[in-house]
C-alpha positions in Angstrom: -39.2 -14.6 13.4 -38.9 -17.0 10.5 -40.9 -14.7 8.3 -38.6 -11.8 9.0 -35.5 -13.9 8.4 -36.9 -15.1 5.1 -37.8 -11.6 4.0 -34.3 -10.4 4.8 -32.7 -13.2 2.8 -34.9 -12.4 -0.2 -34.3 -8.7 -0.1 -31.8 -7.0 -2.4 -29.2 -5.0 -0.5 -28.0 -1.5 -1.5 -25.0 -2.9 -3.3 -27.1 -5.3 -5.4 -29.5 -2.6 -6.3 -26.6 -0.4 -7.5 -25.2 -3.3 -9.6 -28.7 -3.8 -11.1 -29.1 -0.1 -11.9 -25.7 -0.1 -13.7 -26.7 -3.2 -15.7 -30.2 -1.7 -16.5 -28.5 1.1 -18.5 -26.9 -1.5 -20.8 -28.7 -2.3 -24.0 -30.1 -5.8 -23.9 -29.4 -7.9 -27.0 -30.9 -11.1 -28.1 -28.4 -13.9 -28.8 -28.5 -15.2 -32.3 -28.5 -18.7 -30.7 -31.6 -17.9 -28.7 -33.6 -17.1 -31.9 -33.5 -20.8 -33.0 -32.9 -22.6 -29.7 -33.8 -26.2 -30.0 -34.6 -27.9 -26.7 -34.1 -31.6 -26.2 -36.8 -33.6 -24.5 -34.4 -36.0 -22.7 -36.4 -36.5 -19.5 -34.3 -34.1 -17.4 -36.5 -32.3 -14.8 -35.1 -29.1 -13.4 -35.9 -28.7 -9.7 -36.9 -25.3 -8.4 -34.2 -25.5 -5.7 -31.5 -27.8 -4.4 -29.4 -27.5 -7.5 -26.0 -29.2 -7.8 -23.6 -30.1 -10.6 -24.6 -33.3 -12.4 -20.9 -34.4 -12.4 -19.4 -33.4 -9.1 -22.3 -32.3 -6.8 -20.9 -28.8 -6.4 -23.6 -26.4 -5.2 -22.3 -23.0 -6.3 -21.2 -21.4 -9.6 -23.8 -23.5 -11.4 -24.9 -23.1 -15.0 -28.1 -24.4 -16.7 -27.7 -25.5 -20.3 -30.8 -24.3 -22.1 -30.7 -27.0 -24.8 -30.6 -30.1 -22.7 -31.3 -28.9 -19.1 -28.0 -30.0 -17.7 -26.9 -28.3 -14.5 -23.1 -28.1 -14.3 -20.5 -26.1 -12.5 -18.6 -23.3 -14.1 -14.9 -22.6 -14.7 -12.2 -22.8 -12.1 -10.8 -19.4 -11.1 -7.1 -18.5 -11.1 -7.0 -19.0 -7.3 -8.5 -22.5 -7.4 -12.0 -21.4 -6.4 -15.0 -21.6 -8.6 -16.1 -24.7 -10.4 -14.5 -27.7 -12.0 -15.1 -26.7 -15.6 -18.0 -29.2 -16.1 -20.2 -26.7 -18.0 -17.4 -25.8 -20.4 -16.5 -29.4 -20.9 -20.2 -30.1 -21.7 -20.2 -27.3 -24.3 -17.0 -28.7 -25.9 -18.6 -32.1 -26.2 -22.1 -31.1 -27.3 -21.7 -27.6 -28.8 -24.9 -26.5 -27.2 -24.3 -22.8 -27.1 -26.7 -21.3 -24.5 -26.3 -21.5 -20.8 -27.4 -19.2 -17.9 -25.9 -18.9 -14.5 -28.4 -20.2 -12.0 -29.6 -17.5 -9.6 -29.3 -14.7 -12.2 -32.6 -15.2 -14.0 -35.3 -12.8 -13.0 -38.8 -11.9 -14.2 -37.9 -8.2 -13.7 -36.9 -7.1 -17.2 -35.5 -3.8 -15.9 -33.0 -5.6 -13.7 -32.1 -8.3 -16.2 
């Protein structure tokens, strides 16, 4: 039973596949910042799971800064949901320009 549940949880639903197909049609561009990205060796180890904001322990709407490896929550939405702006505050303090939303990175270049 556990194997079936795990397979269902990992599977992309029809809605997700439609979203990916729409995005696949978009031209993918390389960020100018990515071309010369400097990564800081500051001892931060990024775990493969169990992510949480380094400042508030929030476990959703998380962003990984590609320069220093900080995992921080995203912006607060108009309705009060979302994060606590920690990723944005980190950018304002450091000016490290590249971050990716955790859970959106894929090895499938057609879906990226």
